[in-house]
C-alpha positions as CSV (number, residue, x, y, z in Angstrom):
1,M,150.9,100.9,124.9
2,T,147.3,99.8,124.4
3,T,144.8,100.5,127.1
4,S,141.7,98.3,127.3
5,Y,138.6,99.4,128.9
6,L,136.0,97.4,130.7
7,P,132.5,97.5,129.0
8,L,130.2,100.0,130.5
9,P,127.3,98.8,132.7
10,R,124.0,98.4,130.9
11,S,122.5,101.5,132.6
12,H,125.2,103.7,130.9
13,R,124.9,102.1,127.4
14,G,121.1,102.6,127.0
15,P,118.1,100.3,127.1
16,E,118.3,96.8,125.8
17,R,116.5,96.0,122.6
18,R,113.5,93.8,123.2
19,A,111.3,91.9,120.8
20,P,108.2,93.9,119.8
21,G,105.3,93.4,122.1
22,P,101.7,92.7,120.9
23,E,100.8,96.4,120.8
24,E,103.7,97.1,118.5
25,V,102.8,94.2,116.2
26,R,99.1,95.3,116.1
27,A,100.1,98.9,115.3
28,A,101.8,97.7,112.0
29,M,98.5,96.4,110.7
30,R,96.9,99.3,108.8
31,P,93.6,99.6,106.8
32,Y,94.1,100.1,103.1
33,E,91.8,100.7,100.1
34,V,92.9,99.7,96.6
35,M,91.2,101.0,93.5
36,V,91.9,99.1,90.3
37,I,90.8,99.9,86.8
38,F,90.8,96.8,84.6
39,D,90.6,96.6,80.8
40,V,87.0,96.3,79.7
41,D,87.9,93.5,77.3
42,L,88.3,91.1,80.2
43,E,85.6,88.7,81.1
44,E,83.9,88.9,84.5
45,G,85.5,85.6,85.6
46,D,89.0,87.0,84.7
47,I,88.4,90.1,86.8
48,R,87.3,88.0,89.8
49,Q,90.3,85.7,89.4
50,R,92.7,88.7,89.5
51,V,90.8,90.1,92.6
52,E,91.2,86.7,94.3
53,R,94.9,86.8,93.5
54,V,95.2,90.2,95.4
55,H,93.3,88.6,98.3
56,E,95.8,85.6,98.3
57,L,98.7,88.0,98.4
58,V,97.3,89.9,101.4
59,R,96.5,86.6,103.2
60,S,100.0,85.2,102.5
61,K,101.6,88.2,104.2
62,G,99.4,87.9,107.3
63,G,96.8,90.5,106.3
64,T,93.0,90.3,106.3
65,P,91.2,91.0,103.0
66,G,88.0,93.1,103.3
67,S,85.1,93.9,101.1
68,V,85.1,94.2,97.3
69,S,83.0,96.7,95.4
70,H,82.5,96.2,91.7
71,W,81.7,99.6,90.4
72,G,81.4,98.3,86.9
73,R,82.2,99.9,83.5
74,R,82.9,103.6,83.5
75,T,83.9,106.1,80.8
76,F,87.2,108.0,81.4
77,A,87.5,111.7,81.2
78,Y,90.6,111.1,79.0
79,E,92.2,108.1,77.3
80,I,94.4,105.8,79.5
81,K,96.6,103.4,77.5
82,H,94.5,104.1,74.4
83,R,91.3,103.1,76.1
84,S,88.3,105.3,76.8
85,E,86.5,102.9,79.3
86,G,87.5,100.8,82.2
87,Y,86.1,98.3,84.7
88,Y,86.4,99.7,88.3
89,V,86.9,97.6,91.4
90,V,87.5,98.8,94.9
91,L,89.2,96.5,97.4
92,E,89.6,96.9,101.2
93,A,92.3,95.1,103.3
94,T,94.0,95.4,106.6
95,A,97.7,94.5,106.3
96,E,101.3,95.5,107.0
97,P,102.9,98.0,104.6
98,A,105.2,95.2,103.1
99,A,102.1,93.2,102.1
100,M,100.6,96.2,100.4
101,A,103.8,96.9,98.6
102,E,103.6,93.4,97.2
103,V,100.0,94.0,96.0
104,D,101.2,97.3,94.4
105,R,104.0,95.5,92.6
106,Y,101.6,92.7,91.4
107,L,99.1,95.3,90.0
108,A,101.9,97.3,88.3
109,L,103.1,94.2,86.4
110,E,99.6,93.0,85.5
111,D,98.8,93.8,81.8
112,A,95.1,93.8,82.3
113,V,95.3,96.6,84.9
114,L,95.1,100.1,83.3
115,R,95.6,102.0,86.5
116,H,95.6,101.3,90.3
117,K,96.1,103.2,93.5
118,V,96.8,101.8,97.0
119,I,95.7,104.2,99.7
120,R,96.2,103.9,103.4
121,Q,93.0,104.8,105.2
122,P,93.1,107.0,108.3
123,D,92.2,105.1,111.4
124,N,89.1,107.0,112.2
125,V,87.7,106.5,108.7
126,A,88.3,102.8,108.9
127,G,86.2,102.5,112.0
128,R,89.1,102.6,114.5
129,G,89.8,105.4,116.9
130,A,92.4,107.9,115.8
131,S,94.6,107.3,118.9
132,H,93.9,103.5,119.0
133,G,94.1,103.3,122.8
134,R,97.0,105.6,123.4
135,R,95.0,108.3,125.0
136,R,93.7,108.2,128.6
137,P,90.0,108.2,128.9
138,A,88.4,111.6,129.6
139,A,87.4,112.3,133.2
140,P,83.6,112.6,133.7
141,V,82.5,116.2,133.7
142,T,80.2,117.2,136.5
143,P,78.0,120.2,136.0
144,P,78.7,123.2,138.3
145,V,76.5,123.5,141.4
146,A,74.6,126.9,141.5
147,A,75.0,128.4,144.9
148,S,74.2,131.9,146.1
149,P,77.2,134.2,146.9
150,R,76.2,134.3,150.5
151,S,76.3,130.5,151.0
152,A,79.7,130.3,149.3
153,S,81.4,133.0,151.3
154,T,84.6,132.3,153.2
155,A,86.6,134.1,155.8
156,D,90.0,135.5,155.1
157,G,92.9,135.9,157.5
158,D,91.4,139.2,159.1
159,G,88.0,137.6,159.8
160,R,86.3,139.4,157.0
161,E,84.0,137.4,154.8
162,V,85.0,137.2,151.1
163,A,82.3,136.1,148.6
164,A,83.5,133.3,146.3
165,Q,82.3,133.5,142.7
166,A,80.0,130.5,142.5
167,A,77.6,131.6,139.8
168,P,77.8,129.6,136.6
169,I,79.5,131.1,133.6
170,A,76.2,131.1,131.6
171,A,74.5,133.2,134.2
172,D,77.4,135.7,134.3
173,A,77.3,136.0,130.6
174,A,73.6,136.7,130.6
175,E,74.0,139.5,133.1
176,N,77.1,141.1,131.4
177,P,76.7,140.6,127.6
178,G,79.9,142.6,126.8
179,P,80.5,144.7,123.7
180,D,78.7,143.9,120.4
181,P,80.9,141.7,118.3
182,A,79.8,143.5,115.2
183,G,81.4,146.6,116.5
184,S,78.6,149.1,116.5
185,P,79.6,152.8,116.3
186,G,78.5,153.6,119.8
187,D,81.0,151.1,121.3
188,E,84.1,153.1,120.6
189,P,86.3,154.0,123.6
190,S,86.1,157.5,124.8
191,G,88.9,159.8,125.9
192,S,91.0,159.7,122.8
Protein backbone atom coordinates (compact mmCIF):
# COMPACT_ATOMS: atom_id res chain seq x y z
CA MET A 1 0.00 0.00 0.00
CA THR A 2 1.39 3.37 -1.02
CA THR A 3 0.93 6.36 1.21
CA SER A 4 1.01 9.78 -0.35
CA TYR A 5 1.85 12.82 1.66
CA LEU A 6 0.72 16.35 1.14
CA PRO A 7 3.49 18.83 0.36
CA LEU A 8 4.80 20.73 3.33
CA PRO A 9 3.84 24.38 3.72
CA ARG A 10 6.43 26.87 2.42
CA SER A 11 7.52 27.81 5.96
CA HIS A 12 8.70 24.23 6.59
CA ARG A 13 10.51 23.80 3.26
CA GLY A 14 12.79 26.81 3.55
CA PRO A 15 12.85 30.19 1.83
CA GLU A 16 11.86 30.61 -1.79
CA ARG A 17 14.61 31.37 -4.29
CA ARG A 18 14.32 34.89 -5.58
CA ALA A 19 16.01 36.60 -8.49
CA PRO A 20 19.21 38.38 -7.44
CA GLY A 21 18.68 41.94 -6.32
CA PRO A 22 20.70 44.94 -7.51
CA GLU A 23 23.11 44.65 -4.56
CA GLU A 24 23.90 41.04 -5.48
CA VAL A 25 24.45 41.88 -9.14
CA ARG A 26 26.69 44.81 -8.22
CA ALA A 27 28.72 42.60 -5.89
CA ALA A 28 29.74 40.33 -8.79
CA MET A 29 31.54 43.20 -10.56
CA ARG A 30 35.12 43.16 -9.33
CA PRO A 31 38.18 45.28 -10.14
CA TYR A 32 40.94 43.45 -12.03
CA GLU A 33 44.42 44.21 -13.25
CA VAL A 34 45.91 42.36 -16.23
CA MET A 35 49.63 42.41 -16.96
CA VAL A 36 50.58 41.28 -20.44
CA ILE A 37 54.07 40.78 -21.85
CA PHE A 38 54.02 40.98 -25.65
CA ASP A 39 56.71 39.85 -28.05
CA VAL A 40 59.05 42.78 -28.87
CA ASP A 41 58.89 41.93 -32.59
CA LEU A 42 55.31 43.29 -32.72
CA GLU A 43 54.65 46.77 -34.06
CA GLU A 44 53.05 49.40 -31.80
CA GLY A 45 49.83 49.22 -33.84
CA ASP A 46 49.58 45.44 -33.41
CA ILE A 47 49.94 45.77 -29.64
CA ARG A 48 47.22 48.43 -29.52
CA GLN A 49 44.98 46.21 -31.65
CA ARG A 50 45.35 43.30 -29.21
CA VAL A 51 44.72 45.59 -26.23
CA GLU A 52 41.56 46.84 -27.95
CA ARG A 53 40.48 43.20 -28.42
CA VAL A 54 40.79 42.67 -24.66
CA HIS A 55 38.65 45.79 -24.09
CA GLU A 56 36.03 44.45 -26.52
CA LEU A 57 35.90 41.15 -24.63
CA VAL A 58 35.35 42.98 -21.34
CA ARG A 59 32.63 45.23 -22.84
CA SER A 60 30.84 42.28 -24.50
CA LYS A 61 30.48 40.55 -21.11
CA GLY A 62 29.09 43.69 -19.41
CA GLY A 63 32.32 44.93 -17.83
CA THR A 64 33.99 48.32 -17.91
CA PRO A 65 37.54 48.63 -19.27
CA GLY A 66 39.80 50.95 -17.32
CA SER A 67 43.13 52.59 -17.89
CA VAL A 68 45.98 51.18 -19.98
CA SER A 69 49.64 51.70 -19.03
CA HIS A 70 52.28 50.97 -21.63
CA TRP A 71 55.42 50.23 -19.65
CA GLY A 72 57.41 49.63 -22.80
CA ARG A 73 60.30 47.38 -23.59
CA ARG A 74 61.98 45.65 -20.63
CA THR A 75 64.75 43.08 -20.28
CA PHE A 76 63.84 39.80 -18.54
CA ALA A 77 65.78 38.32 -15.65
CA TYR A 78 65.67 34.99 -17.53
CA GLU A 79 64.56 33.90 -20.99
CA ILE A 80 60.85 33.38 -21.65
CA LYS A 81 60.00 31.40 -24.78
CA HIS A 82 63.57 31.98 -26.04
CA ARG A 83 63.20 35.77 -25.72
CA SER A 84 65.25 38.06 -23.48
CA GLU A 85 63.00 41.16 -23.83
CA GLY A 86 59.29 41.87 -23.82
CA TYR A 87 56.85 44.75 -24.19
CA TYR A 88 54.85 45.24 -20.96
CA VAL A 89 51.27 46.51 -20.86
CA VAL A 90 49.09 46.82 -17.73
CA LEU A 91 45.30 46.94 -18.20
CA GLU A 92 42.62 47.68 -15.62
CA ALA A 93 38.99 46.55 -15.83
CA THR A 94 35.90 46.09 -13.71
CA ALA A 95 34.03 42.96 -14.70
CA GLU A 96 32.48 39.70 -13.59
CA PRO A 97 34.74 36.67 -13.10
CA ALA A 98 33.33 34.99 -16.23
CA ALA A 99 34.41 37.93 -18.39
CA MET A 100 37.91 37.85 -16.99
CA ALA A 101 38.09 34.09 -17.56
CA GLU A 102 37.36 34.80 -21.23
CA VAL A 103 40.14 37.43 -21.28
CA ASP A 104 42.50 34.92 -19.67
CA ARG A 105 41.60 32.31 -22.31
CA TYR A 106 42.13 34.78 -25.16
CA LEU A 107 45.56 35.83 -23.87
CA ALA A 108 46.62 32.20 -23.34
CA LEU A 109 45.79 31.38 -26.98
CA GLU A 110 47.40 34.52 -28.43
CA ASP A 111 50.81 33.68 -29.98
CA ALA A 112 52.18 37.21 -29.55
CA VAL A 113 51.72 37.08 -25.75
CA LEU A 114 54.74 35.71 -23.93
CA ARG A 115 53.19 35.85 -20.45
CA HIS A 116 50.10 37.29 -18.84
CA LYS A 117 48.57 37.46 -15.39
CA VAL A 118 45.00 38.38 -14.39
CA ILE A 119 44.81 39.63 -10.80
CA ARG A 120 41.68 40.53 -8.86
CA GLN A 121 42.37 43.74 -6.98
CA PRO A 122 41.27 44.13 -3.34
CA ASP A 123 38.33 46.50 -3.02
CA ASN A 124 40.20 49.03 -0.87
CA VAL A 125 43.10 49.21 -3.38
CA ALA A 126 40.74 49.79 -6.27
CA GLY A 127 39.21 52.84 -4.57
CA ARG A 128 36.18 51.15 -3.06
CA GLY A 129 35.62 50.52 0.62
CA ALA A 130 36.53 47.06 1.89
CA SER A 131 33.01 46.35 3.14
CA HIS A 132 31.26 48.14 0.24
CA GLY A 133 28.33 49.35 2.34
CA ARG A 134 27.79 46.22 4.43
CA ARG A 135 28.94 47.77 7.69
CA ARG A 136 26.91 50.20 9.75
CA PRO A 137 28.36 53.68 10.05
CA ALA A 138 30.30 54.30 13.24
CA ALA A 139 28.55 56.27 15.95
CA PRO A 140 30.05 59.69 16.60
CA VAL A 141 32.47 59.67 19.50
CA THR A 142 31.97 62.39 22.09
CA PRO A 143 34.92 63.35 24.28
CA PRO A 144 34.52 62.63 28.00
CA VAL A 145 33.47 65.56 30.14
CA ALA A 146 35.96 66.28 32.92
CA ALA A 147 34.16 66.63 36.21
CA SER A 148 35.41 66.81 39.76
CA PRO A 149 34.71 63.75 41.94
CA ARG A 150 32.60 65.85 44.26
CA SER A 151 30.25 67.01 41.52
CA ALA A 152 29.86 63.46 40.19
CA SER A 153 28.99 61.88 43.53
CA THR A 154 25.83 59.90 44.00
CA ALA A 155 24.04 58.47 47.01
CA ASP A 156 23.78 54.73 47.56
CA GLY A 157 20.92 52.92 49.30
CA ASP A 158 22.17 53.83 52.84
CA GLY A 159 22.29 57.55 52.10
CA ARG A 160 26.10 57.63 51.94
CA GLU A 161 27.71 59.48 49.07
CA VAL A 162 29.73 57.37 46.65
CA ALA A 163 32.16 59.21 44.37
CA ALA A 164 31.90 58.19 40.73
CA GLN A 165 35.10 57.97 38.76
CA ALA A 166 34.68 60.79 36.29
CA ALA A 167 38.33 61.67 35.66
CA PRO A 168 39.47 60.99 32.11
CA ILE A 169 41.71 58.01 31.50
CA ALA A 170 44.60 60.20 30.39
CA ALA A 171 44.62 62.10 33.70
CA ASP A 172 44.49 58.81 35.62
CA ALA A 173 47.43 57.45 33.62
CA ALA A 174 49.46 60.60 34.32
CA GLU A 175 48.94 60.25 38.08
CA ASN A 176 49.60 56.48 38.20
CA PRO A 177 52.24 55.67 35.59
CA GLY A 178 52.47 51.99 36.64
CA PRO A 179 55.53 49.75 36.38
CA ASP A 180 58.28 50.44 33.87
CA PRO A 181 57.61 48.37 30.73
CA ALA A 182 61.36 47.76 30.31
CA GLY A 183 61.32 45.86 33.62
CA SER A 184 63.92 47.67 35.70
CA PRO A 185 65.57 45.58 38.48
CA GLY A 186 63.87 47.59 41.26
CA ASP A 187 60.37 46.58 40.09
CA GLU A 188 60.58 42.95 41.17
CA PRO A 189 57.84 41.85 43.59
CA SER A 190 58.96 41.43 47.17
CA GLY A 191 58.10 38.62 49.58
CA SER A 192 59.34 35.67 47.55
